[in-house]
N, C-alpha and C positions, 0 to 999 in steps of 0.2 A: 478461545471462545470469544474474547472481547472483540477481536477483529471481525468475527462473523457477525456479532451483534451490531456493530457499527453499520455494516452494509445491509444486513437483513432488516434492521429496524427501519431503514429508509424506504424500503419497498412498500411498506404497509399503506401508504397514503392512497394507493390507487385501487384498493381492494374491491369496494362494493358498489360502485356505480359507473354507468357508462360515461358520466361526466366527471373527469378527474378533479375538476375544480371543487367537487363536493367534499373533497378531503383536504382542502386548504385549511391551515390552522396549526395548532400545537398538540402533540400526542405523547403519551407515555406507554410503557409496557406494563400491563397488569399482571401477567404471569407468562412463564415460558418453560420449555423443556428442551433438552438436547440429548439425542440418543437414548431416550427413555428416562433421563434423570432431570429433576427440577433444576432450573437455572437459579443461581444465587439471587435472592431478593435485593440484597444491597447493591449488586451490580446493576440490576434493572432500574432501581429507583433513581439512579443518578443520570439517566438518559432522558433527553427531550428532543423530539424531532419537529422541525418547523418546515412546513410544506407550502409551496405556492406554485401553481400553474405547472405541475409535472416535474418540479425540481425540489430537492430536499437539502437541508442542512441538519446534521446531527450535532447536538450540543451536549455538554456534560460528560463526554467520554474522555479517556486518556488521549485519544487521537481523534479529534473532531473530523468530520468528513462531509463531503458534498457530492451531489450526483443527480442523475435523472432516472426515470423509470418509464416502462411501457406495460400496458395491460391489454390482453385480448379477452374482451367480454363475451365473445361468441362461443368460447369454450366453457364447459361445465366440469369442474369448477373453473373459474377464470384463471388464466395463466399470467404470470408476471415475470418481467426481466428487469433487473436493477443494474445500472451502470454507474460505478463510482468514479468521479473525476478527480477528487482530492481525498487523500486518506490512505490507510494501510492496504486497501483493496483497489486502489486506483488502477484503471485499465482492465478490471475483471468484470464479468457478468455473472450474476447469480440468478438461477431459475427457481421459481416458486409457484405455488397455487394459493388461491385466496378465497375467502368466503365471509359473508356477513354473518354476525352473531346477534343475539338479542340486545346486547349493550355495547357493541363495537364491531370488531372483526377479528378473524384469525388468519394466520398465514403459515404455511409450512415450506421451508426452504431447503434446497440442496446445499451441502457444505463441500468445500474443497473441489468445486467444479463438477460435482456429481450430477446424475440425471435428475430431471425434474420429479419431485414427489408425486404420487398418485393418490394419496390419502392424507387426512389430517391426523397423523400419529407418527411417533418416532419409536425406535427400538435400538437396543445396543448394537453398535457397529454399522448403523444405517447411514451415518454421516448426514443427519437431517436435524433441523431446528424448527420447533413449533412455537409460535408466540400468539398471545392474545393482547389486543390493544384497546385502549380507551382514550377519549379526549382528555387532555390535561385538565385537572380540576380547576374550576374558576374561569375557564375559557369557554366561549361559545362558538358554535359554527359560524364562520363569517358569512354575511349575506352574499349571495351569488348575484350575477347579473340578472335582472328581472326577466322572466319569461315574456317574450314579445308576442302579444296577441293582436290580431286584426279582426275587428267586429264589423261585419257587413249587415246593414239594417236598412229597411225601407220596403215600400210596396203596399199591397192591398190590406185593408181590413184590420189593422192593428195600430196601437198608439206608439209607433216606433220613435217618435220625437222624444217621448219620455222614457220608454223602455231601454233605449240605447244607453241613457245616462244611469238608469237604475242598475243595469248590468255592469257597466264600467266601475261605478262606485262600489257595488257589492263584491265584485271579484277582486278588485284591488285591495279591499279591506280584509280579504280572506287568504290571500296568497301573494307572494312576491312576483307580481305580474303587472305589466304595463299594457293597458288596452287602448289601442288606437281605433278610431271609428271612421268608417266610410258610410255616409248616410245619404239616402235620397228621400226628399220630402214628397216625391210623386206617390200618390196613393193608389196607383193602378196596379194591375197584374203584370205590367211591363215596366217596372221602375228602372230608369236609365242609370244604373250604377256604373261608375266610370271604370270598373274592373273588367267589364265586358269587352272582349277583343284584346285583352292584355293578359296572356297566360303567365306573365312574370309578376302578376299583381301581389303575390305573397312573398316575394324575395325579401330576405332579412327577417321574416317572422317565423316563430316556432309553432304557431297554431293559428288557424282561421276559425272564427266563430260565425257560422252562417245563421243569421236571424232575419233573412230577407223573405218576402212573400212574392214570388215572381213566377207564378204558375204558367204564364204565357210567354216566358222567355224560352223558346224551344228550337233555336237555331243550333244544329248539332255542333258546329264549329265553336259557338259561344260556350256551350255546355262543356265541350272538351277543354276549352281554355280555363273554365272555372275549376275543372277537375285536375288539370295538369299538376299544380303544386302538390295535391294529395297523392297523385300517382308517383310523384318524386319524393314523397316521404314527409311532407308537412302535415302535422297532426290536425285534427278537425273536431269541432263541436257543431251540432246541428240542433236548433231549438225550434220547436213548434212548427210554424208554417214552412220552415226550410224543407220539411218532408214533402211538401206539395209543390216544390219548385221544379223548373226545368223539365217539364213533361214532354217527351218526344214520342209521338205515336199515341196509342190508346192506353191511358193510365189504368183502365179497368180490365184490359185483356193482355196479359204478358205473353200470350201465344202469337200475337200478331207481329209481323216484321217491323223492326224499327221502334219497338216499344221501349219505354224508359228503363226497364231493368237492365238494358245493355249499357246504360249511361249512369244516370243519377241514382237509381235504386240499387244498382250493383255496388255503388259506393256506400250508400246508407246501410245496406244489409236488410232492409225492410221496405216493403211497398205499401203505401197508404194512398187512398184516393178521395177521402172525404170524412165528414163527421156529422153528427146530429145536432140537436138543440143544446144550448148551454145549460148544464146541470152540474151539481157537485160530483166530483170524482173521488172515489175511495181508492187510495194508493196502497198497494201491498208489495213490499220488497220480497221477491221470491228467491233471490240469491244473497244470502246473508254473509257469505265468506268473502265476497268481493271487497277490496279496499275502498271502492266507491261507496258501498252501502253499509260498511261495518259500523254498527252502533246507531244507524239512522232509524227513526221510528216511523211506522206507517202513519199516514194522515189523510184527511179529507179536505179537498180544495173547496174554494168558493165555486160559483158557477163557472164551468170550464168546458172546453170542447174535447170530447173523447174521440180521437182519430181511429178509424177502422184499420184493420190489418188485412190487406189483400193477400200478401204472402210474406213469410219471414225466412230469410236465407238460412241454410243449415250452418253457416259459419258465424251466425249472429248469436250473441249471448244475452238473452233477456235478463234484466235485473229487477224490473218491477212491472206489475200489471195494474190496470185501472179498471174499476167497475163503476157503472153508472146506470141509473134508471133508463132502460132501453126505450121506453115510450113506443114510438112507431118503428123502431129499429131492432126487432128481435134478432138475437145472435151477434149483435155488435156492442154488447154492454160489458165485455170483458176482453181487454186487448193489452198487448205489450205497450208500455208507455215510456220505459227507460231501457236502453240496451247499449252494448258495445259491439264493435265490429273491427276486423282488420282488413284493410283494403289494398288490393293490388299486389304486385310482385314484391313490393317493399314492406308489405303487411303494415301499412300506415294505421296508426291507432285512431279510431273514430268513435266518439261518444255522442249519443243522440237521446233527446227526450221530446215527446210530442206535447208535453205540458208547457203552458206559458202564454195563453191567449190574453188574459187580462192583467192589468198592472198589479192588482192585488196579489196575484199568484207570483208574478215575476219579482216583486219586492218582498215576498214572504221569506224570512231567513232560512226556512227549510228548503225552499227551492234554490236559493242562492248557495247554500251549503252543498247541495247536490251538484249543481253546475260547476262550482269551484272544484269539487273533487273530480268531476269528469275532466276538467281542464288539466288538473295535475296528473291524473292517470294518463291522459292522452299524450302529455309531454314527458312522461316517465319520471315524475317528481312526486309521487304519492307513496307513502309508506304503507306497509301491509295493514296497519291499524287505522288507516284512513286519515292520518295526519300528514301535513306537507313534509317532504324530505328536508333534511338540514339545509339551511340557506334559502329555502323557498316559502317559509312562513311569511305572513304579511309584515311589512316594515313597521 
């Protein structure tokens, strides 16, 4: 059994995230069973696994070992294959399944070259090993490379000169993210952002934050160039006036040929065409189980613009609604103001909120908390309880 523990323990580092680097660090076995019987605690307590970049070293065993591992996260549960390069199982591959638990993860392994397990349990004669793992006491998850975010800001009607800095400082204070800024001081509806005409503008970035107000940038080729990184899988955030950008055709009539729902609104998952006077907005989170909204409290903004909803795509998941004194806009005083969407063939994660016209809202900690969670969700670094994944908390 010691030989199996050496190789099996090594596999665990890859269990729970699409980014194997999330499991860099030092690990111990909390409990284990083999063929239905509990493994000796004394044996387990002597082992420590050190993992870095998909490679492992097992320490504290009678025969230390080294090797590498691979995981297929598209399977449910995730499948794992461990290859030991040094140690008693050198040259062998062990098949396993893995799953995240509340305080670590578990993995069930095939012994003696058996078939991959199909469930997290063992029984007499099954030649399988089930183990539960925790991070070594006194060690913390190593910081990962920061999420690289590109913030596009500029255009009509907003104080982007200040808001871009509020967002950068606020997001970097809430997550392990580095925000680079491309800003145009042009206050028109055609801000000359240098990304136009360059479909590779997001190369090297994990997420693009669209905070531009460019409603009259409507060349289809330019809009397709803006969308290309997101078609290719680069995550996205859209804030406030980004919902009113890149209008091709008639923004009020989705039935007309060439209307924007074939371009920008298909990406957003929601179509908006305007707003009324600035008044306070009462925000109600309608999806409480989303990691983006978990534990967040409803609140009422300062004077803000409540965007209308012309249509909401069936694939969109509304998270919050906003209510406002309708005034001369009856029927437009209760709309979706926060939502998520998966875009294109790659199901790129897209988070959007129509909130954020005035600086007082953008610098509100409640707003920045919401946007930071949206960023972590979009880049797949948000835990189910709304906290950043290990290695992605603010430095």
